[in-house]
Structures are given as structure tokens and as C-alpha cells.
C-alpha positions, 0 to 999 in steps of 0.5 A: 689734780695733776696726775701725780701731784698731791694737793697741798694742805696745812693745818695748826695743831696745838700740843698740850702735856709734857712738851716743854724742855724736852726738845719737841721742837727739834724732834718735830723739826726733824720730823717734818723734814725728812716728810718734806714738810714746810712750816714751823714749830715754837713754844707757847707762853702757856707751855703748849707747843705749836706747829703750823705745817703746809704739804702733801696731806698724807705727810701730814697725818704722818707728823700728826699721828708723830705729834699725839707721841713725841719725843722720848721724854714727852707726854702728850696729853692732847693735840688740837688740830684746826685745818687751814687753806694752805699759804705757801709762804715758809720756805722750809721748815724751822724753829721758832722762838 
């Protein structure tokens, strides 16, 4: 690993609870962008929210911690996380529809 350059990691998270209709996607996008992460957030058909994020592990952990709480109106019940191999496919962090 190069000095001063943290290795890029990736996770896919599914957030359960009251997470749609509470601006979860928009707050997640802003949080991820502030942390310098790339990826996306989107609502899934079953009422959950999916987040795929890539970046330095320390910043991914910060985003994960935030996902367990979410924005003010959210009620997060569970966060399922799957660590994956980063692909570098994302130019930034976006909301997908």
C-alpha cells in the first residue's frame, strides 16, 4: 500500500425500516459526498434502501455508522452489509431511480 493512500474498499448495504419517503436517499448522497465516496443509493421495490459505496475503509465505516441511524424522520431497523471487491466504476455518488 502506498504511503498516505488508503486502499479502496466497497460495500453493498440494504437498509430496513422506515427508510422510504423520509429523504433517506438525498441525505445519504450528501453524507457520502462529504466523505469523498463514490457509488449510489436507491429505493428497492420491497421498501428497503440499497447503498453501494466505494472509497477509503475509514470513510466507508463512517457512512455505515450513519446508515444505522439515517436522517431525522427515518427509523432504521436493520442494516445488512456485504463487503465486495471495488470496481472503480462510479465517477461520484448519485441517487438512482
